[in-house]
C-alpha positions in Angstrom: 0.7 21.3 -2.8 0.0 17.9 -2.1 2.4 15.2 -0.3 3.9 12.0 -1.9 2.3 9.2 -0.8 -0.5 10.8 1.1 -3.7 9.2 0.2 -7.0 11.3 -0.9 -10.0 10.2 1.2 -13.4 9.8 -0.3 -15.4 10.1 3.2 -18.4 11.4 3.7 -19.7 12.3 7.3 -23.5 10.7 7.7 -24.1 11.4 11.3 -22.1 12.6 14.8 -23.1 9.7 17.3 -21.5 11.7 20.2 -19.0 14.4 21.2 -16.8 14.9 24.3 -15.7 18.5 24.7 -12.1 18.6 25.7 -11.5 22.7 26.4 -12.6 25.4 24.5 -12.4 24.8 20.9 -11.1 21.4 21.1 -13.7 18.1 21.1 -13.7 14.5 20.4 -16.2 13.3 17.5 -17.6 10.1 17.2 -19.2 10.0 14.1 -20.6 7.3 10.9 -18.9 8.2 8.1 -19.0 6.8 4.5 -15.4 6.0 3.3 -15.2 4.6 -0.4 -18.7 4.5 -0.2 -18.8 1.7 3.0 -19.8 2.8 6.5 -17.2 3.3 9.2 -17.0 4.5 12.5 -14.6 7.7 13.1 -13.1 8.9 16.4 -11.4 12.0 15.8 -10.3 15.1 17.3 -11.1 18.7 15.9 -10.3 21.9 16.6 -10.8 25.6 16.3 -7.5 27.6 14.3 -6.8 29.8 11.9 -9.8 32.1 12.9 -12.2 30.0 11.8 -15.5 29.6 14.1 -16.4 26.2 13.2 -14.7 23.0 14.8 -12.4 21.4 12.0 -11.3 17.7 11.7 -7.5 17.1 12.5 -5.4 14.2 11.3 -5.6 13.2 14.7 -8.2 9.9 14.7 -9.3 6.6 13.7 -11.4 5.1 11.3 -12.6 1.9 12.2 -14.2 -0.9 9.7 -17.3 -2.1 11.7 -15.9 -5.7 11.3 -13.5 -4.4 14.1 -15.4 -2.4 16.3 -16.1 -5.6 18.7 -12.4 -5.9 19.0 -11.9 -2.0 19.7 -14.9 -1.7 21.9 -13.0 -4.6 24.2 -8.9 -3.0 24.0 -10.7 0.3 25.2 -12.2 -1.6 28.1 -8.7 -3.3 28.6 -7.2 0.3 28.6 -10.0 1.6 31.3 -8.9 -1.3 33.5 -5.2 -0.6 33.4 -5.3 3.0 33.9 -7.4 2.3 36.9 -5.5 -0.3 38.3 -2.3 2.0 37.7 -4.1 4.6 39.8 -4.9 2.7 42.7 -1.2 1.7 43.0 -0.2 5.3 43.6 
């Protein structure tokens, strides 16, 4: 059954650049994908469920246009600094 208002993505994974294991059966993948014929960065949560042995992509993630990649990196750096400052205050 298809939900109304949900876009059907035309995407293809090109290359996995990095994987962060979270716990058994869960990971975050940093991938180069092709979305509607254009290269994009994808940062996505993957998990094993439903009795399937391989990791499956979840809806939890973001697709980044290469034009915005520097902004994302800057935002992550600022977030890291704020989290570190918050930990130092405790």
